[in-house]
C-alpha positions in Angstrom: -6.8 -15.4 -96.3 -6.7 -14.0 -92.6 -5.5 -17.5 -91.1 -2.8 -18.1 -94.2 -1.4 -14.3 -93.3 -1.1 -15.8 -89.4 -3.8 -14.0 -87.8 -6.3 -15.6 -85.1 -9.8 -15.9 -87.1 -12.1 -17.5 -84.6 -14.2 -14.9 -83.6 -14.7 -13.6 -87.0 -15.8 -17.2 -87.8 -18.5 -17.0 -84.8 -19.4 -13.2 -86.1 -19.7 -14.8 -89.7 -21.9 -17.6 -88.7 -24.3 -14.9 -87.0 -24.1 -13.1 -90.6 -24.9 -16.1 -92.3 -28.1 -17.2 -90.3 -29.2 -14.0 -90.6 -29.2 -14.2 -94.3 -30.8 -17.7 -94.3 -33.2 -16.3 -92.0 -34.2 -13.4 -94.6 -34.1 -15.8 -97.4 -31.1 -14.3 -99.2 -30.7 -16.1 -102.7 -28.2 -13.7 -104.6 -24.6 -13.0 -103.1 -25.3 -9.3 -103.0 -25.3 -7.3 -99.6 -28.0 -4.3 -99.8 -27.9 -1.5 -97.6 -31.2 -2.2 -96.1 -30.3 -5.6 -95.1 -27.1 -4.6 -93.4 -29.7 -2.3 -91.6 -32.1 -5.3 -90.6 -29.4 -7.1 -89.2 -28.0 -4.0 -87.3 -31.7 -3.6 -85.6 -31.8 -7.2 -84.5 -28.1 -6.2 -82.1 -30.1 -4.1 -79.8 -28.4 -6.0 -77.0 -24.5 -6.0 -78.4 -21.8 -3.4 -76.6 -20.2 -0.7 -78.5 -17.0 -2.9 -78.7 -18.8 -6.2 -80.0 -21.0 -4.1 -82.3 -17.3 -2.6 -83.4 -16.1 -5.9 -83.9 -19.2 -7.0 -86.0 -18.8 -3.8 -88.2 -15.3 -4.7 -88.8 -16.1 -8.2 -90.2 -19.2 -6.8 -92.2 -16.8 -4.4 -93.7 -13.9 -6.9 -94.9 -16.3 -9.5 -95.9 -18.6 -7.1 -98.4 -14.7 -5.3 -99.5 -14.0 -8.9 -100.6 -17.0 -9.5 -102.0 -17.1 -6.2 -104.6 -13.4 -6.7 -105.3 -15.0 -10.2 -106.4 -17.8 -8.9 -108.7 -20.4 -9.1 -106.0 -20.8 -5.4 -105.8 -22.3 -4.9 -102.3 -23.3 -2.5 -99.6 -19.8 -1.6 -97.5 -20.8 0.0 -94.2 -19.1 2.9 -93.0 -16.9 1.7 -89.4 -18.1 3.3 -86.4 -16.0 5.3 -84.4 -13.7 3.1 -82.1 -15.1 2.8 -78.3 -13.0 3.9 -76.0 -11.3 1.2 -73.5 -12.4 2.7 -70.3 -12.0 -0.9 -68.7 -10.0 -1.4 -65.3 -9.2 -4.5 -64.5 -9.8 -6.2 -60.6 -6.7 -6.2 -58.8 -6.3 -8.7 -55.6 -4.6 -7.9 -53.1 -2.0 -10.2 -51.7 -3.9 -11.0 -48.5 -6.8 -11.7 -51.0 -4.6 -14.1 -53.1 -3.5 -16.0 -50.1 -7.1 -16.7 -49.0 -8.2 -17.7 -52.0 -5.1 -20.3 -52.6 -5.7 -21.6 -48.7 -9.7 -21.8 -49.7 -8.5 -23.9 -52.8 -6.4 -26.2 -50.9 -9.0 -26.6 -48.3 -11.7 -27.3 -51.0 -13.5 -30.7 -50.4 -16.5 -32.4 -52.3 -19.6 -33.0 -50.9 -20.3 -36.2 -53.3 -18.4 -38.6 -54.8 -18.0 -37.8 -58.1 -15.3 -39.1 -60.8 -15.1 -36.2 -63.3 -14.3 -33.3 -60.8 -11.7 -30.8 -61.8 -11.0 -30.3 -57.8 -7.7 -31.9 -57.8 -6.4 -29.7 -60.3 -7.7 -26.4 -58.9 -4.8 -25.4 -56.4 -2.3 -26.1 -58.8 -4.2 -24.4 -61.7 -4.7 -21.2 -59.7 -1.4 -20.9 -58.3 0.2 -21.6 -62.3 -2.6 -18.2 -63.1 -1.4 -16.2 -60.8 2.2 -16.8 -60.7 2.5 -17.2 -64.3 0.0 -14.4 -65.9 -0.8 -17.0 -68.3 -4.5 -16.8 -69.7 -7.0 -19.7 -68.6 -6.9 -21.3 -72.2 -3.2 -21.3 -72.2 -2.9 -22.8 -69.2 -5.3 -25.7 -69.9 -3.6 -26.6 -73.2 -0.4 -27.3 -71.4 1.0 -30.7 -72.2 3.1 -32.9 -70.2 6.2 -32.7 -72.4 5.8 -29.0 -72.6 6.4 -28.7 -68.6 10.5 -28.5 -67.9 10.6 -28.5 -63.6 14.5 -28.7 -64.0 14.5 -26.1 -66.4 12.1 -23.9 -64.5 10.3 -22.9 -67.5 7.0 -23.8 -69.2 6.8 -23.8 -73.0 3.4 -22.4 -74.5 2.4 -23.7 -77.9 -1.1 -22.5 -78.0 -1.8 -19.1 -77.3 -4.1 -16.0 -77.6 -1.8 -14.4 -80.3 -0.7 -17.7 -82.0 3.0 -17.2 -80.9 4.6 -19.8 -78.7 6.6 -18.5 -75.3 8.6 -19.6 -72.8 7.3 -18.7 -69.5 9.8 -19.0 -66.9 8.2 -20.6 -63.2 10.0 -20.0 -59.6 11.0 -22.4 -56.7 7.6 -22.1 -55.2 5.6 -23.1 -58.6 7.9 -26.1 -59.2 7.4 -27.3 -56.1 3.5 -26.9 -56.5 3.7 -28.7 -59.8 6.0 -31.1 -59.1 3.9 -32.1 -56.3 0.9 -32.0 -58.2 2.1 -34.3 -61.0 3.4 -37.2 -58.0 -0.3 -37.4 -57.0 -1.9 -37.0 -60.5 0.3 -40.1 -61.5 -0.8 -42.3 -58.9 -4.1 -42.2 -60.3 -5.0 -45.4 -61.8 -5.4 -44.0 -65.3 -3.6 -45.2 -68.9 -1.5 -42.7 -70.5 -2.1 -40.1 -68.0 1.8 -39.3 -67.7 2.4 -39.2 -71.3 4.2 -36.7 -73.4 1.6 -35.7 -75.3 -1.2 -36.0 -72.4 -2.2 -32.7 -70.7 -0.9 -31.3 -67.9 -3.9 -30.6 -65.9 -6.9 -33.3 -66.0 -10.2 -34.0 -63.9 -10.1 -37.0 -61.7 -11.5 -39.4 -64.3 -8.1 -38.4 -66.8 -10.4 -36.2 -69.5 -9.4 -32.9 -70.3 -10.4 -29.5 -68.2 -12.8 -26.9 -69.4 -12.7 -22.9 -68.9 -15.9 -23.5 -67.6 -15.1 -25.8 -64.7 -12.3 -23.3 -63.6 -15.1 -20.3 -63.8 -17.7 -22.1 -61.7 -14.6 -23.4 -58.8 -13.5 -19.7 -58.9 -16.9 -18.2 -58.3 -17.5 -20.8 -55.1 -13.7 -19.8 -54.0 -14.9 -16.2 -54.3 -17.9 -16.6 -51.8 -15.8 -18.6 -49.5 -13.4 -15.5 -49.0 -16.2 -13.2 -49.1 -15.5 -11.4 -51.8 -18.1 -9.9 -53.8 -18.4 -10.8 -57.4 -20.0 -7.6 -59.4 -21.1 -9.8 -62.3 -22.1 -8.5 -66.2 -17.8 -8.3 -67.0 -16.9 -6.4 -63.6 -15.3 -8.9 -61.9 -13.5 -10.3 -59.9 -12.9 -12.7 -63.0 -10.2 -15.6 -63.4 -8.9 -13.8 -65.7 -7.9 -10.8 -63.0 -5.4 -13.2 -62.1 -3.6 -12.7 -64.9 -3.7 -8.6 -64.4 -2.7 -9.5 -60.9 0.4 -11.1 -61.4 1.3 -8.2 -63.6 0.9 -5.5 -60.9 2.3 -7.7 -58.7 5.5 -8.4 -60.5 5.8 -4.7 -61.1 5.1 -4.4 -57.4 8.1 -6.6 -56.8 10.4 -5.5 -59.2 10.4 -1.4 -57.8 10.5 -3.0 -54.3 13.9 -4.4 -55.4 14.8 -1.0 -57.0 14.3 -1.6 -60.8 13.0 1.1 -62.7 9.2 0.1 -63.4 9.3 1.2 -67.5 12.8 -0.7 -67.6 10.7 -3.9 -65.8 8.4 -3.4 -68.8 9.9 -5.1 -71.5 10.6 -7.9 -69.2 6.6 -8.3 -68.3 5.4 -8.2 -71.6 7.5 -10.9 -73.1 6.5 -12.9 -70.2 2.9 -12.3 -70.8 3.2 -12.7 -74.8 2.2 -9.1 -75.3 2.8 -8.0 -78.9 3.7 -4.8 -77.8 5.0 -2.4 -75.0 1.7 -0.6 -75.5 -0.7 -3.8 -74.4 1.8 -3.5 -71.1 1.9 -0.2 -69.8 -1.3 0.1 -68.6 -0.1 -1.9 -65.7 2.5 0.4 -64.7 -0.1 3.2 -64.8 -2.5 0.9 -62.6 0.6 0.0 -60.4 1.5 3.4 -60.0 -2.2 4.6 -59.0 -2.3 2.1 -56.6 0.9 1.7 -54.9 1.6 6.2 -55.2 5.3 5.3 -53.4 6.3 3.2 -56.2 5.6 6.1 -58.3 9.1 7.5 -57.5 10.9 4.4 -59.3 9.7 5.6 -62.6 12.2 8.1 -63.8 12.0 11.1 -65.2 13.5 10.3 -68.9 11.1 7.1 -68.7 8.1 9.4 -68.2 9.1 11.5 -71.2 9.6 8.3 -73.4 6.2 6.6 -71.9 4.3 10.0 -71.7 0.6 10.1 -70.1 -2.3 10.1 -72.2 -4.5 13.4 -72.1 -8.1 12.8 -72.5 -8.6 15.6 -74.5 -6.5 15.0 -77.3 -8.1 11.3 -77.3 -9.3 10.3 -81.3 -8.6 13.7 -82.2 -7.4 14.2 -85.6 
């Protein structure tokens, strides 16, 4: 039902699988969810964070509501309070980005390995930083989606399920052109076909996100950039956040009001609302106080600062 409405349901499927595994372990034989069964499941989720618990409660709530509508009277759990999002992304400095890209160019294999992702890493990192794409979006690009002459990439597979066009600058155009020319020299059949993947390993097979994460961690070590772990970064996804902040800085230094540039940035990042993009304006102003004057009083009134004292109040 969710997929027919155009919603992304991958995470819900994994949560439903967890629920199904638990029900099988409990020996559930009737299509009825009791309060005691739900509470026994809740006890098993001690290590889940508040945001994960909230997502799982949401799936439980939707599932049991649907079951009741179908005549399988079940216990519908009450949704907990939505956890506050106090996460602050890691923003790389311009000097750190130069160091990371330089390290990626100088990275060498320590042995002969055909299935390495090293050939694609310099271009992948530059694409992530220059466009603000997600890792999954970059790895899903097909050759036919790249339009170097027109300077854009057509994204078909995105997190939000909506296609979008991402512009590329002259420097990224040159990087991708050079990468494609070297990639196509490898004696692999079909590597340059329109339906083939843009970024591949040296044996022509597809790249996994895990390979990008592994190489990125090694590059951080080479650049002496500490990795805090436990979702505190720096992460590969922080290249997307860095792109957003650096793009706003570039707009501000060019004389554009930061809030005026927000719809441009929002469209490029594939956000469905300006609310998701606004955090980058706040982050940019806090990191670059000299740019705060680029926010006009009118726009500051339209996008007021959130007062924490009234968050989640009725």
